[in-house]
C-alpha positions as CSV (number, residue, x, y, z in Angstrom):
1,M,2.7,-18.3,-7.1
2,K,-1.2,-16.6,-7.3
3,I,-1.2,-13.0,-6.5
4,C,-4.6,-11.4,-6.1
5,L,-4.5,-7.3,-6.8
6,A,-7.4,-5.9,-4.7
7,I,-8.9,-2.4,-5.6
8,P,-12.3,-1.1,-5.7
9,S,-12.0,-0.2,-9.8
10,L,-9.5,0.8,-12.4
11,Q,-11.4,4.2,-13.1
12,A,-9.0,7.3,-14.2
13,G,-6.7,8.2,-11.1
14,G,-3.1,8.3,-9.9
15,M,-3.9,5.0,-7.6
16,E,-5.6,3.0,-10.5
17,R,-2.8,3.8,-12.7
18,V,-0.4,2.3,-10.6
19,M,-2.0,-0.7,-10.2
20,S,-2.4,-0.9,-13.9
21,E,1.3,-0.6,-14.0
22,I,1.8,-3.3,-11.6
23,A,-0.5,-5.8,-13.2
24,W,1.5,-5.6,-16.4
25,D,4.8,-6.1,-14.6
26,F,3.7,-8.9,-12.5
27,S,2.0,-10.6,-15.5
28,K,5.3,-11.0,-17.6
29,R,6.9,-13.0,-14.8
30,E,7.3,-17.0,-15.0
31,D,5.1,-19.0,-12.5
32,V,2.8,-15.7,-11.7
33,E,-0.9,-16.5,-11.8
34,L,-2.6,-12.9,-11.6
35,H,-5.9,-12.2,-10.2
36,L,-7.8,-8.8,-10.3
37,L,-10.2,-8.4,-7.5
38,M,-12.7,-5.2,-8.0
39,F,-15.2,-4.5,-5.4
40,G,-16.0,-0.8,-5.2
41,R,-19.2,1.1,-6.1
42,E,-17.9,1.5,-9.7
43,R,-16.3,-1.6,-11.4
44,E,-14.8,0.0,-14.6
45,I,-11.7,-0.4,-16.0
46,F,-10.3,2.5,-17.5
47,Y,-6.6,1.5,-18.0
48,D,-5.4,-1.2,-20.0
49,I,-4.3,-4.3,-18.4
50,P,-3.0,-7.9,-19.5
51,R,-5.4,-10.2,-21.2
52,T,-4.1,-13.1,-19.1
53,I,-5.1,-11.6,-15.8
54,I,-8.3,-13.1,-14.3
55,I,-11.1,-10.4,-13.3
56,H,-13.2,-11.3,-10.3
57,K,-16.2,-8.8,-9.7
58,P,-19.6,-8.9,-7.6
59,H,-22.4,-9.9,-9.6
60,F,-24.6,-7.1,-7.4
61,K,-24.4,-3.6,-7.4
62,F,-23.1,-1.7,-4.3
63,N,-26.4,0.4,-3.5
64,N,-25.6,3.5,-1.5
65,R,-29.1,3.9,-0.2
66,F,-28.5,0.5,1.9
67,R,-24.7,1.4,2.4
68,T,-24.5,-0.9,5.7
69,F,-26.2,-3.9,3.8
70,S,-24.3,-3.4,0.7
71,T,-20.8,-3.0,2.8
72,V,-21.5,-6.3,4.8
73,R,-22.4,-8.3,1.3
74,T,-19.5,-6.7,-0.2
75,I,-17.1,-8.3,2.7
76,L,-18.7,-11.6,2.2
77,Y,-18.3,-11.7,-1.2
78,I,-14.8,-10.6,-0.9
79,R,-14.1,-13.2,1.6
80,K,-16.1,-16.1,-0.6
81,E,-14.0,-15.1,-3.6
82,I,-10.7,-14.9,-1.8
83,K,-11.3,-18.3,-0.7
84,K,-12.0,-19.7,-4.2
85,I,-8.7,-18.0,-5.4
86,D,-6.6,-19.1,-2.9
87,P,-3.9,-17.0,-3.4
88,D,-0.2,-16.9,-2.0
89,R,-0.5,-13.2,-1.6
90,I,-2.9,-10.3,-1.6
91,L,-1.8,-6.8,-2.4
92,S,-4.6,-4.0,-1.5
93,F,-4.8,-0.7,-2.9
94,G,-6.6,1.8,-1.6
95,N,-7.6,3.9,1.9
96,Y,-11.2,2.9,3.1
97,W,-11.0,0.0,0.9
98,N,-7.9,-1.6,2.5
99,N,-10.1,-2.1,5.6
100,L,-12.5,-3.9,3.8
101,I,-10.2,-6.4,2.6
102,L,-8.5,-6.9,5.8
103,L,-12.1,-7.3,7.7
104,A,-12.9,-9.9,4.6
105,C,-9.5,-11.7,5.3
106,F,-9.7,-11.8,8.9
107,G,-8.9,-15.3,10.6
108,L,-7.9,-16.2,7.1
109,K,-4.5,-17.9,6.0
110,Y,-3.7,-15.2,3.3
111,P,-1.0,-12.5,3.9
112,V,-2.5,-9.3,3.2
113,Y,-0.1,-6.4,2.1
114,V,-1.8,-2.9,2.2
115,S,-0.8,0.3,0.2
116,D,-2.0,3.6,1.3
117,R,-2.2,6.0,-1.6
118,S,-3.8,9.4,0.0
119,K,-2.5,12.1,2.2
120,P,-1.2,10.3,5.2
121,N,-2.8,12.3,7.8
122,K,-6.1,12.3,6.3
123,N,-9.1,11.9,8.6
124,M,-11.2,9.4,7.6
125,G,-13.9,9.6,10.0
126,K,-14.1,7.7,13.5
127,V,-15.3,4.6,12.4
128,Q,-12.4,4.4,9.5
129,N,-9.6,5.7,11.7
130,W,-10.6,3.2,14.6
131,L,-10.6,0.2,12.0
132,R,-7.3,1.3,10.7
133,I,-5.5,1.4,14.4
134,K,-7.2,-2.2,15.0
135,L,-6.7,-3.9,11.5
136,Y,-3.3,-2.5,9.7
137,P,-1.0,-3.9,12.6
138,K,-2.7,-7.4,11.3
139,A,-1.3,-6.7,7.8
140,A,1.2,-8.7,6.7
141,G,2.7,-5.6,5.5
142,V,2.0,-2.2,5.0
143,I,3.4,0.2,1.9
144,A,3.9,3.6,2.3
145,Q,4.4,6.2,-0.7
146,T,6.8,8.6,1.1
147,Q,8.9,8.5,4.2
148,K,6.8,11.2,5.7
149,A,3.9,9.0,5.1
150,K,5.8,6.2,7.0
151,E,6.5,8.5,10.1
152,I,2.8,9.3,10.1
153,Y,1.6,5.8,9.8
154,S,4.2,4.7,12.5
155,E,2.4,7.0,15.2
156,M,-0.8,6.0,14.2
157,Y,-0.6,2.3,14.3
158,K,1.9,-0.6,14.9
159,N,3.2,-2.9,12.1
160,D,6.8,-3.9,12.2
161,N,6.8,-4.8,8.5
162,M,6.4,-1.2,6.9
163,I,8.3,0.2,3.6
164,V,8.5,3.0,1.5
165,I,7.9,2.5,-2.0
166,G,6.9,5.5,-4.3
167,N,5.0,5.2,-7.4
168,P,6.1,3.7,-10.6
169,I,6.8,6.5,-13.4
170,R,6.6,5.6,-16.9
171,K,9.7,6.7,-18.6
172,L,8.6,8.8,-21.8
173,E,10.5,8.9,-24.9
174,L,10.6,12.4,-26.0
175,P,10.1,13.0,-29.7
176,D,13.3,14.1,-31.9
177,N,13.0,18.0,-32.6
178,I,10.6,18.4,-29.8
179,K,8.8,21.8,-30.1
180,R,7.5,23.5,-26.9
181,E,4.4,25.8,-27.2
182,K,3.5,28.6,-24.7
183,I,1.1,26.1,-22.7
184,I,1.1,25.8,-19.1
185,L,-0.2,22.2,-18.4
186,S,-2.0,20.7,-15.6
187,I,-3.5,17.2,-15.0
188,G,-5.7,15.7,-12.4
189,R,-9.6,15.0,-11.4
190,L,-11.8,18.0,-11.1
191,I,-12.1,17.8,-7.3
192,N,-12.2,20.7,-4.6
193,T,-8.6,19.6,-3.2
194,K,-7.0,20.2,-6.5
195,H,-8.1,23.9,-6.5
196,Y,-8.3,24.2,-10.3
197,D,-10.5,27.6,-9.6
198,R,-7.4,29.1,-7.9
199,L,-5.2,28.3,-11.0
200,I,-7.8,29.6,-13.3
201,N,-7.8,32.9,-11.2
202,I,-3.9,33.2,-11.1
203,F,-3.7,32.5,-14.8
204,A,-6.1,35.2,-15.7
205,E,-4.4,37.7,-13.3
206,I,-1.2,37.2,-15.2
207,N,-2.9,37.9,-18.6
208,D,-0.3,37.2,-21.0
209,P,-2.1,36.7,-24.3
210,E,0.7,34.7,-25.8
211,W,0.1,31.7,-23.3
212,K,-2.6,29.0,-22.8
213,L,-3.7,27.1,-19.6
214,I,-4.8,23.3,-20.2
215,I,-6.1,21.4,-17.5
216,I,-6.9,17.5,-18.5
217,G,-9.3,15.8,-16.2
218,G,-12.7,15.1,-15.4
219,D,-15.4,15.2,-12.9
220,A,-15.2,12.8,-10.0
221,L,-16.8,12.2,-6.4
222,K,-20.2,13.2,-7.8
223,L,-19.0,16.9,-8.2
224,R,-19.8,18.8,-11.3
225,N,-16.8,21.2,-11.0
226,S,-16.4,20.9,-14.9
227,E,-19.8,23.4,-15.3
228,K,-18.5,25.5,-12.6
229,Y,-14.9,26.2,-14.0
230,K,-16.5,26.5,-17.8
231,T,-18.6,29.5,-15.8
232,Q,-15.6,30.9,-14.1
233,I,-13.5,30.9,-17.4
234,K,-16.1,32.4,-19.3
235,N,-17.2,34.9,-16.7
236,L,-13.1,35.9,-17.0
237,G,-13.5,36.1,-20.7
238,F,-10.5,33.5,-21.2
239,C,-12.6,31.0,-23.1
240,D,-10.0,30.9,-25.8
241,R,-7.0,30.8,-23.4
242,I,-8.0,28.2,-20.9
243,I,-8.8,24.8,-22.1
244,L,-10.8,22.1,-20.0
245,T,-10.2,18.8,-22.3
246,G,-12.0,16.5,-20.0
247,T,-10.2,12.9,-19.2
248,L,-8.0,11.7,-21.8
249,K,-6.4,8.4,-22.2
250,C,-3.5,9.6,-24.1
251,V,-1.8,12.7,-22.5
252,E,1.6,12.6,-24.0
253,K,0.9,14.8,-26.7
254,Y,0.1,17.7,-24.2
255,L,3.3,17.0,-22.2
256,F,5.5,17.1,-25.0
257,R,4.1,20.5,-26.2
258,S,3.7,22.2,-23.0
259,S,6.4,24.2,-21.5
260,F,6.0,23.6,-17.8
261,F,3.3,22.0,-15.4
262,V,1.5,23.5,-12.4
263,F,0.0,21.4,-9.9
264,P,-2.2,23.3,-7.3
265,S,-3.5,20.5,-5.0
266,S,-3.4,20.7,-1.3
267,S,-3.8,16.8,-0.2
268,E,-1.6,14.2,-2.1
269,G,-0.4,10.8,-1.5
270,F,2.1,10.6,-4.3
271,P,1.0,12.4,-7.5
272,N,1.8,10.6,-10.4
273,V,1.2,13.3,-12.9
274,I,4.3,15.2,-11.6
275,G,6.4,12.4,-12.1
276,E,5.0,11.8,-15.8
277,A,5.5,15.7,-16.3
278,M,9.1,15.6,-15.2
279,S,9.6,12.5,-17.3
280,A,8.5,14.3,-20.3
281,G,10.9,17.1,-19.4
282,L,8.7,19.7,-17.8
283,P,9.5,21.9,-14.8
284,V,6.8,21.5,-12.4
285,I,5.3,24.4,-10.2
286,S,3.5,22.7,-6.9
287,Y,1.7,23.5,-3.9
288,D,4.2,21.8,-0.9
289,C,1.5,19.7,0.4
290,V,2.0,17.1,3.4
291,A,3.5,14.2,1.2
292,G,4.5,13.5,-2.5
293,P,5.5,16.6,-4.2
294,S,8.8,17.4,-2.1
295,D,9.8,13.7,-2.9
296,M,10.1,14.4,-6.6
297,I,10.8,18.2,-7.0
298,E,14.0,19.8,-5.7
299,N,13.1,23.1,-5.3
300,G,14.8,25.9,-7.5
301,K,16.5,23.0,-9.4
302,N,13.8,21.1,-11.4
303,G,10.8,23.0,-10.2
304,F,9.3,24.9,-7.3
305,L,7.6,23.9,-4.4
306,I,5.1,26.7,-2.9
307,P,3.6,27.2,0.6
308,V,0.2,25.8,0.0
309,F,-2.3,28.5,-0.9
310,D,0.5,31.3,-1.3
311,D,-1.0,32.2,-4.8
312,E,1.1,35.4,-5.0
313,K,4.3,33.0,-4.8
314,M,2.7,30.7,-7.2
315,K,1.9,33.6,-9.9
316,G,5.5,34.7,-9.2
317,K,7.0,31.4,-10.2
318,M,4.7,30.9,-13.2
319,I,5.6,34.4,-14.5
320,Y,9.5,33.6,-14.0
321,L,9.1,30.5,-16.1
322,M,7.0,32.1,-18.6
323,N,9.5,34.4,-19.3
324,H,12.8,32.6,-19.1
325,E,13.0,29.7,-21.8
326,E,16.6,29.0,-21.1
327,K,15.7,28.1,-17.3
328,R,12.5,26.1,-18.5
329,N,15.0,24.0,-20.7
330,E,17.7,23.5,-17.9
331,M,15.1,22.8,-14.9
332,G,13.2,20.4,-17.5
333,N,16.6,18.4,-18.2
334,D,17.1,18.2,-14.6
335,A,13.8,16.9,-14.2
336,I,14.3,13.9,-16.3
337,R,17.3,12.8,-14.8
338,A,15.7,13.4,-11.1
339,I,12.8,11.4,-11.9
340,R,14.7,8.1,-12.9
341,K,14.9,6.9,-9.2
342,F,11.3,6.0,-10.0
343,D,11.7,3.8,-12.8
344,N,8.6,1.8,-13.5
345,K,10.5,-1.4,-13.6
346,E,12.5,-1.0,-10.4
347,I,9.4,0.5,-8.2
348,C,7.5,-2.5,-9.9
349,Q,10.4,-5.1,-8.5
350,K,10.4,-3.5,-5.3
351,F,6.6,-4.2,-4.8
352,F,7.0,-7.9,-6.2
353,D,10.0,-8.3,-3.9
354,F,8.3,-7.0,-0.6
355,I,5.1,-9.2,-0.9
356,T,6.7,-12.4,-2.0
357,K,9.5,-12.4,0.8
358,K,8.5,-14.8,3.8
359,C,5.9,-13.4,6.0
């Protein structure tokens, strides 16, 4: 069986990490020939992928100055390349990009399964919203990340083959005699909807000299928030206690050293970093945004769900965990148990079963 995985790029990000995990799982299956089609503006590969996978990328660059021309050229390239691959199934990841794949495959015989990875009620603009309404019903299947997302999608467009599949979460093996330090950890791209400026201010207001805040993640979406946050940290006088690491491939050493995890994002689909933090035995404090965190965190048991932008409550829960080591350990152990339902192997199997069943 030929399977084509379609994604704009494999840069650092939650959606890209999921695709890389699926690629590794699918590549180990007998009688599966795996193709990876990358067609976005940036076609970099940040995550490790199997050597056996066959990579397809346009020979031309996407010129944003001539966006319409580049978009049409990309659609024609995808259509031509899909015909050349002649896959049995296509699994597309992305939001705006799913429309591109469905347009490129319109009228062709190939079943396209689309996986939407962002905030489910996100307004993508008149054109993209209209395309989703028209094109998603023609997909062979639609994969939502959460039950809430499925409910929202069902109201937006009609597709009789819709399923909820969460993200695969890597099982992390905790080192023997793990030693937690007084570190609060957060991981995510430095984009506006992650609201790291708010987290920095909250940590500064708490002002406990024994604790550090470490934020792992790099700039994205043409924003230069790293410089903005560095200036903010400097003005607060916290350069020695708030650390911006930039993008890192290996985050396990930070997950294993930290005491708990904070996620101040207001817009999510299904944040893998929460799952990995829980897998590492960390309680998580997160904004309770529309979809994602509440599917993993049981409020008060393995973490805390905070109303979006309720920074006083966020600060209160951070102070509570900072002052109660026994409770941190108790909630962290429960986090490990709770996140097992998103075991990597089981989730990848759900993806495989869904796209390989008869259309």
